[in-house]
C-alpha positions in Angstrom: 127.2 129.6 102.6 130.0 127.5 101.2 130.1 125.4 104.4 126.4 124.9 104.2 126.6 123.8 100.6 129.3 121.2 101.4 127.4 120.0 104.5 124.3 119.4 102.5 126.2 117.7 99.8 127.8 115.3 102.3 124.4 114.7 103.9 122.8 114.0 100.5 125.5 111.5 99.7 125.1 109.7 103.0 121.3 109.7 103.1 120.4 106.4 101.5 122.3 106.9 98.2 119.9 109.5 96.9 121.8 110.0 93.7 122.0 106.3 93.0 118.3 105.7 93.7 117.4 108.6 91.3 119.6 107.2 88.5 118.2 103.7 89.0 114.6 105.0 88.9 115.4 107.1 85.8 116.9 104.0 84.2 113.8 101.9 85.1 111.4 104.4 83.6 113.3 104.5 80.3 113.9 100.8 80.3 110.2 99.9 80.4 109.2 102.2 77.6 110.2 99.8 74.7 108.1 97.1 76.4 105.1 99.4 76.4 105.3 100.9 72.9 107.1 98.1 71.1 110.5 97.7 69.5 109.8 100.4 66.7 113.1 102.3 66.7 111.6 105.2 64.8 108.8 105.6 67.4 111.4 105.3 70.2 113.5 108.0 68.6 110.5 110.3 68.2 109.3 110.0 71.8 112.8 109.8 73.3 113.1 113.4 74.4 109.7 113.4 76.0 110.4 110.1 77.9 113.8 111.4 79.2 112.1 114.5 80.5 109.3 112.6 82.1 111.7 110.2 83.7 113.9 113.0 85.0 110.9 114.8 86.4 109.7 111.8 88.3 113.1 110.9 89.5 113.6 114.5 90.7 110.4 114.2 92.7 111.7 111.2 94.7 114.0 113.0 97.1 112.3 116.4 97.4 110.5 115.5 100.6 114.0 115.1 102.3 115.1 118.6 101.4 114.4 120.0 104.9 113.4 116.8 106.7 116.9 115.9 108.0 117.4 119.5 109.3 114.0 119.3 111.1 114.9 115.9 112.7 118.1 117.1 114.2 116.9 120.6 115.2 119.1 122.5 112.8 116.2 123.8 110.8 114.9 125.8 113.8 118.4 127.2 114.3 118.6 128.2 110.6 115.2 129.9 110.8 116.1 131.8 114.1 119.6 132.7 113.0 118.7 133.9 109.5 116.9 137.3 109.0 114.2 137.9 106.5 116.7 138.4 103.6 119.2 135.6 104.6 116.8 132.7 104.9 115.8 132.7 101.2 119.5 132.7 100.3 120.1 129.8 102.7 117.3 127.9 101.1 118.7 128.6 97.6 122.1 127.1 98.7 120.3 124.0 100.0 118.4 123.7 96.8 121.7 124.0 94.8 123.3 121.3 97.0 120.3 119.0 96.6 120.3 119.5 92.8 124.0 118.8 92.6 123.7 115.5 94.5 120.4 114.1 93.3 119.6 115.7 89.9 122.9 116.5 88.2 123.7 112.7 88.0 120.5 112.3 86.0 121.5 115.0 83.6 124.9 113.3 83.2 123.2 109.9 82.6 120.7 111.2 80.1 123.0 110.9 77.0 123.5 107.2 77.6 119.8 106.7 78.0 119.2 108.7 74.9 121.3 106.1 73.0 119.0 103.5 74.5 116.1 105.3 73.0 117.8 105.4 69.5 117.9 109.2 69.5 120.0 111.3 67.2 123.2 113.0 68.5 121.6 116.4 68.1 118.5 115.4 70.0 120.6 113.8 72.8 122.7 117.0 73.2 119.7 119.2 73.1 117.8 117.1 75.7 120.8 117.0 78.0 121.2 120.8 77.7 117.5 121.5 78.4 117.6 119.1 81.4 120.7 121.0 82.7 118.8 124.3 82.4 115.3 123.1 83.4 115.8 120.7 86.3 116.9 123.4 88.7 113.5 124.9 88.3 111.9 121.6 89.4 114.1 121.6 92.5 113.3 125.2 93.3 109.5 124.6 92.9 109.9 121.5 95.0 111.5 123.5 97.8 108.2 125.3 98.3 106.3 122.0 98.6 108.9 120.5 100.9 108.7 123.6 103.1 104.9 123.3 103.3 105.0 119.6 104.1 108.0 119.6 106.4 105.9 119.6 109.6 103.7 116.7 108.4 104.7 113.1 109.5 104.3 111.6 106.0 104.4 114.6 103.6 106.3 112.9 100.7 103.2 112.3 98.6 101.9 115.7 99.4 105.0 117.3 98.1 104.6 115.6 94.7 100.9 116.5 94.6 101.6 120.1 95.4 104.4 120.7 92.9 103.6 118.4 90.0 101.1 120.9 88.4 103.6 123.7 88.7 106.3 121.7 86.9 104.2 121.2 83.7 105.4 124.5 82.0 109.0 123.3 82.7 108.2 120.0 81.0 106.4 121.6 78.1 109.2 124.0 77.2 112.0 121.5 77.9 110.5 118.9 75.5 109.6 121.6 72.9 113.2 122.8 72.9 114.5 119.3 72.6 112.3 118.6 69.6 113.2 122.0 68.1 116.8 120.9 67.8 116.1 118.1 65.3 112.8 119.2 63.6 113.2 121.9 61.0 110.0 123.9 61.4 110.2 123.8 65.2 112.4 126.5 66.8 114.9 125.6 69.5 116.0 129.0 70.9 112.6 130.4 71.8 111.4 127.5 74.1 114.9 127.2 75.5 115.1 130.8 76.5 111.6 130.6 78.1 112.9 127.5 80.0 115.9 129.4 81.2 113.6 132.3 82.2 111.4 130.0 84.2 114.4 128.7 86.1 115.6 132.2 86.9 112.1 133.2 87.9 111.8 130.4 90.4 115.4 131.0 91.6 114.0 134.2 93.0 110.4 133.3 93.9 111.0 129.7 95.1 113.3 130.5 98.1 111.2 133.4 99.2 108.0 131.3 99.2 109.8 128.4 100.9 111.2 130.7 103.6 107.7 132.0 104.3 106.3 128.5 104.5 109.1 127.4 106.9 108.5 130.4 109.1 104.8 129.6 109.2 105.5 126.0 110.1 107.9 127.1 112.9 105.3 129.4 114.3 
């Protein structure tokens, strides 16, 4: 499993600079917000957490269609499916999701505090948003694994992956933004939505690889 993780990390770094593309897209989304809403610093500070989450969500969707595509192109996906039994294939998919998240999504989390300064956010709001992104974005990747597995056999399934998984990521977005706002707004709680966000990630850490494994076996048949 360690060798599979390192292999996927290397492939992710070589495949068109996925991490750099994600960060540039993330930066582009945040950079155009002031042009759309105006230079009101108070307004930017108020919507900053939501915009960081929306930008991270959209940037995460960019590379999800490539989660299994390279393995399918070189034939290694069929080997993984045949070599893994019913219990090992979900674990293999979980490792691949972790590698994809490390290469493509973790840099977005690391870059979020800098972009939070760009949105004139308070230090507490920046820290809370970065923490919720760290906990919540793995759920987006795990949900995306199911969509990527469904669309892996299609010649141009990138858009289909986004259409399939976007409605399923709405709860992650809601609780991530709610927790971020709860860190700076007195009446709003931080811990309750944050714990729900963590529970969603743990839930999809179990269900996502199982569903993706079933979809991959179905496409192989």
